[in-house]
Structure formats: C-alpha cells, structure tokens
C-alpha positions as CSV (number, residue, x, y, z in Angstrom):
1,M,151.3,-210.2,-11.6
2,N,152.9,-206.9,-12.8
3,K,155.1,-208.9,-15.9
4,K,152.2,-210.6,-16.4
5,L,149.8,-207.6,-17.4
6,V,153.1,-205.7,-19.2
7,S,153.0,-209.0,-21.5
8,V,149.2,-208.6,-22.0
9,V,149.4,-204.8,-22.8
10,L,152.3,-205.6,-25.3
11,T,150.7,-208.4,-27.1
12,G,147.3,-206.2,-27.6
13,L,149.6,-203.5,-28.7
14,L,151.4,-205.4,-31.1
15,S,148.3,-207.2,-32.4
16,L,146.4,-203.7,-33.5
17,T,149.9,-202.6,-35.1
18,L,150.1,-206.0,-36.9
19,A,146.4,-205.5,-38.0
20,S,146.3,-201.6,-39.2
21,S,149.3,-202.3,-41.2
22,S,147.4,-205.0,-43.0
23,F,144.6,-202.7,-43.8
24,A,146.7,-200.3,-44.9
25,S,146.4,-198.6,-48.4
26,S,149.1,-198.4,-51.1
27,S,148.9,-195.3,-53.5
28,S,151.1,-193.3,-56.0
29,T,150.2,-189.7,-56.7
30,I,152.2,-187.6,-59.6
31,V,151.4,-184.3,-61.4
32,A,151.8,-185.3,-65.0
33,D,152.1,-183.0,-68.1
34,K,153.7,-185.0,-70.9
35,T,152.5,-187.9,-72.3
36,G,153.9,-191.0,-70.9
37,D,154.3,-189.7,-67.4
38,R,153.2,-192.5,-64.9
39,T,152.7,-193.4,-61.4
40,G,154.7,-195.5,-59.1
41,S,153.9,-199.3,-58.9
42,I,151.8,-200.4,-56.3
43,P,150.6,-203.9,-54.9
44,G,146.8,-205.1,-55.5
45,A,145.2,-206.1,-52.2
46,N,142.1,-208.4,-53.7
47,Q,139.6,-205.7,-54.1
48,Y,138.8,-202.9,-55.5
49,G,141.2,-200.1,-56.2
50,R,141.0,-196.7,-57.6
51,V,142.1,-194.5,-60.5
52,T,141.9,-190.8,-60.3
53,L,142.6,-188.0,-62.9
54,T,142.3,-184.5,-62.3
55,I,142.7,-181.7,-64.8
56,D,144.6,-178.8,-62.9
57,T,145.9,-176.6,-66.0
58,I,144.0,-176.6,-69.4
59,V,144.3,-173.8,-72.1
60,W,141.8,-174.8,-74.9
61,Y,138.3,-176.5,-74.6
62,D,139.3,-179.5,-76.8
63,N,142.3,-180.4,-74.8
64,Y,141.8,-183.5,-72.5
65,A,143.9,-186.3,-70.8
66,Y,143.6,-189.9,-70.1
67,A,144.9,-192.5,-67.6
68,Y,145.3,-196.1,-69.0
69,V,145.7,-198.5,-65.9
70,Y,148.2,-201.6,-66.2
71,E,148.2,-204.9,-64.5
72,A,151.8,-206.4,-64.0
73,C,151.9,-210.3,-63.1
74,P,154.5,-212.7,-62.7
75,G,154.8,-214.5,-65.8
76,K,152.0,-212.8,-68.1
77,S,152.2,-210.0,-70.4
78,L,151.3,-206.6,-69.3
79,N,147.6,-206.2,-69.5
80,N,146.0,-203.3,-70.0
81,L,142.7,-202.9,-67.8
82,G,141.0,-199.7,-69.4
83,S,140.9,-196.0,-68.6
84,V,139.9,-192.5,-67.1
85,K,138.9,-189.5,-68.9
86,A,139.2,-186.1,-67.5
87,E,138.5,-183.0,-70.2
88,A,137.5,-179.1,-70.0
89,Y,133.7,-179.9,-68.8
90,N,134.8,-182.6,-66.4
91,R,137.8,-182.1,-65.3
92,V,137.9,-185.2,-62.6
93,G,137.6,-188.8,-64.3
94,T,138.0,-191.8,-61.7
95,N,136.9,-195.5,-62.0
96,N,137.8,-198.9,-59.8
97,F,139.4,-201.4,-61.4
98,W,139.7,-205.1,-59.3
99,M,143.4,-205.7,-58.2
100,S,144.6,-208.9,-57.2
101,A,147.0,-209.2,-54.9
102,A,149.3,-211.4,-56.9
103,C,149.8,-208.3,-59.2
104,S,150.9,-204.9,-59.2
105,Y,149.7,-202.0,-60.9
106,Y,150.2,-198.3,-62.2
107,A,148.7,-195.3,-64.5
108,E,150.5,-193.8,-67.5
109,Y,148.9,-190.5,-68.6
110,Y,148.4,-189.2,-72.0
111,K,147.1,-185.9,-72.9
112,Y,145.7,-184.1,-76.3
113,S,146.4,-180.8,-77.2
114,P,146.0,-180.2,-80.8
115,E,147.7,-176.7,-80.5
116,G,150.4,-177.9,-78.3
117,A,149.6,-176.3,-74.7
118,T,150.3,-177.8,-71.7
119,V,147.6,-179.9,-69.9
120,S,148.7,-180.3,-66.4
121,S,147.1,-183.4,-64.2
122,H,147.0,-184.9,-60.8
123,L,147.3,-188.8,-61.1
124,T,146.5,-191.1,-58.4
125,I,146.3,-194.8,-58.3
126,Q,145.3,-196.3,-55.1
127,N,144.6,-200.0,-53.9
128,N,142.5,-199.1,-51.0
129,P,140.0,-196.2,-51.8
C-alpha cells in the first residue's frame, strides 16, 4: 500500500514537471550598441513570439534603432519577418511574429546616428510572451 502511494505521488510530480517544461518560454536578451549585434537563436513554438527593442541611451533627437527579425528554417533560405523601431520620442518598440516550431529565430540590431553617437539598447526576442 505504501509503495503504491509513493508511486502515484512520483508519477504526479513527473507529469507536472514535464507539463511545465513543455510550456517554458525561450528568450534571448542583449545590450546592443553597434549595428550587427544580434540575439541568440531561439526555437519557435507554433505560436506568436515577441521582439522588444528598448533604447537606453540616446544622444540626439534624430537617433533611432531598428531590430530585424529573422527566421531560419531547415532547407530554406533565411527569411526577414520584419522589424521594430525605437527612437527618441518612442523609446520602446515591440511587435509579435508567428514562430513555427520547425524554425529558429533571432533579432539583429541596427542603429542610425548621423553624428556617430552611441545609441545603446536592450533587445529581447522570446517565443512565449
């Protein structure tokens, strides 16, 4: 009887552990300050994911930054899904993108600063916002 109870409890705990890991979110965040900086690659999860770009340091009103989202699928060429923009008057840019479980995703940072000033940003990509 005691072994049966322990077995049931352990089975329940294992089921909860497996269920919670299947809904776990993958994400990658970087602090970017130069064009070409990019997040790590994350797996898609057959649902919408989110890219968020937040400008931390900006020097001039005409400075801004973009983050382009890329989809890498086996046997296919790299696909640019679109972008998000952050600027002096709107320091946070965010957008949702469909992320297929068969592909992986990353975001690449581009800054615009005609004066050559530093534009420092946080860039995050996640598959389960």
